[in-house]
N, C-alpha and C positions, 0 to 999 in steps of 0.2 A: 292663095291666089287673089281672094278679096281684100285683105289687109295689104298685101304686100306688090301684089301684079308685078312679079320679076320679070326683067328681060333674061332671058336664058342665052348663053353663048356657049357653043361647042357641043351640042347635043350631038352632033354627027359623030363626035369621037367615041360615042358608045355604041354605035354599029356593029351588031355581031357579036358583042360582048353580052354573055349569059349570065355571069356569075357562076359559085362566088366570087366576090372581090372583098378588097377592103377599101371603103370610101372615106377619105380624109378632107377635112375642111378646116378654116379660120373658125373662130368661136367669139362671137361677139355678145349675144343674148340667150338666154335660155327660154325666151319666149317664143322666139321667131326662128332661130337658125335650122332646127330640125325640120320643121314645116316646109321651108323655102328649099332645102336639099330633097325632100320627098317629092314635092310638086316638080321638082326639076329632073328627076329621074323618071326613065321608061317604066313602064307598070311591071315589066319581069323582074326589075331589079327593087322597085318600090314595095311590091308586095312580099318581098322575100328579104328584109333588112332587118337587121338587129343593131338598134344603135347602143352604144356606149353612154353611160351617165355615171356623173360622179357618185362613187361607193359611198362617201359620207353624207350625201346629200339623200341619196335614196334611203340609208339608214335612218336619217333624221325624219324623213317622210313617213318611214313605217313605224318608227318608234320615238314621236316627238316626245319631248320634255313634259314631265306630269306636271311642273308647276305652270305651264302654260293654261291658258283658257281653255275650257273642255271644247269651245267650237272651233277654235283654232286648231286644237289637236285632231278633230274628226276632218277637218277640212283637209289637213296634211295627209292624213292616212286615206283620204277618199283619192286625193291626188295621187299617192302612191298605187293605189289599186288601179286607178285609170292609165296612168303611164305605162304600168307594166302590162296590164291587159290588151290596151289598144296598140301601143307601140312596140312592143316586144323588147324594151328596153333591158339592158343587163350592167350589173354594176362595174366599173374600173375604179377601183380607190386608189388613193395617192399615197396612202400611209401603209396598209397591210391589206391581206387577202389577194395579192396578185394571182397566185396559183390557182385559185378557185375561178376566178374570173377569165384567166387564159383558157381554162378546162372548159368553160361554158361558151367562150369565142370560138374554140377547136370543134366542139361538138355541133355549134350553129353552123359553122362552115361546113361540116360534113353531111348536114341537113339538106344544104342547098342554101343556106342564106348568107347573105352578104353581111358587113358589119360597117357601122358607120361610128368612126372615131376622131374626136376633135384632140388632136396633138399637143395643142397647147396645154392642156389637162384642165383648164377652167375658163371661165368666160374672161374674155379681155377687158380689163377694168384701167387700162394705160390711159394716159392724157390725150393721145393722139389717135388710138384705135389702131396702131400698127402691130403686127403680130408679134408675140413674145416667142421665145425660144421654145422649140416643139420638143417634148420629153423624150427619153431614149425608150420608154414603154413601147411606143409606136414601132420602133426599130425590132424590139424583141419580138412584138406580135407578127411583125412582118417577116421576120427571120424564120419563126416557128412555123407559121402557116404556109408561107410560099405562095400566097395568092397575088393576083394583078392588082395594084393601088391605083384607085381612081381618085385624081387630085381635083379639088373643087375650092373656089374663093367666093365668098359673099361680099359684095362691095354696096356700101351707101346704108347699110343696117347702123353703121355706127352714128350716123347723123340722126336718125330715128332715136335712137338710145340716148343721144346726148339730151335731146330735146324733150325726151319723155313722151315720145308719139306711138301710139299704136297702128295708125294708118300711116303707110308710105304715100309721098306725091308720086305721081304716074312718071314712071322713068328713072326714080331714084334708085332703086335696087337691080342690080345684075347679078346673076349666078354664073360664074365662069366654071367650066367642064372642061380638064385636060384629057388627054390621051392616057390611057390605062397602061402604066410602066410594070416592069418587074426589076428585082433587086438582085444582084448576084449573090450568090449564096454564101461568099467569103466576107461580105460587108459587116462592119461592127454595128450595133444597135446605134451608137452615138453619130456615126457615119451616115446611117440611113435617115436618121432624124434630121440632119442638118441638110442632106440631099432633097429630102420631101418638102422641108421648110421653103428652100430655095425654089423648088419648082411651082410649090402654091404661090409664092409671091411674085412669080414671073407670068402667071396665067393671065 
């Protein structure tokens, strides 16, 4: 709230939704996106949220290269401890280990936790900040868990990233929250990913 003071649009769409659910959003920066989403969600969802984080990134934080300077290695390991302890993140790899991650996601949902997924798969480093194609992994997850999906979109963060600013101008950032949706059981993962991308783009 201090760095971004975002305007939140559509919070009324979450009335009566207790969770668990799958929260999805576009992904601009590792520094701000999770915090903006957390502050935009009501407490009943915010305090029981398990965000997915790149499995390869988490592994690099937990086991940084030995050739790195020791202070840098310690900083990465401390960062790993803090992000897992404070934000309850779980790894969602792009290359391998999907089954373990999906099992953790299912167990989290069984315990009443909602999941935060960035379906683009990684931070958006395109020239214009437009969303890239959602990965079919979000479709597989949605298909297997059968949870309602809360679409969200972050606007204004790209300008901060491009200008390498940590503080947003007042009114610069808007968080859009859409109505929770359910996906028909016979929809393919690829179709789910395409449909969710369209929904997020139209918020």
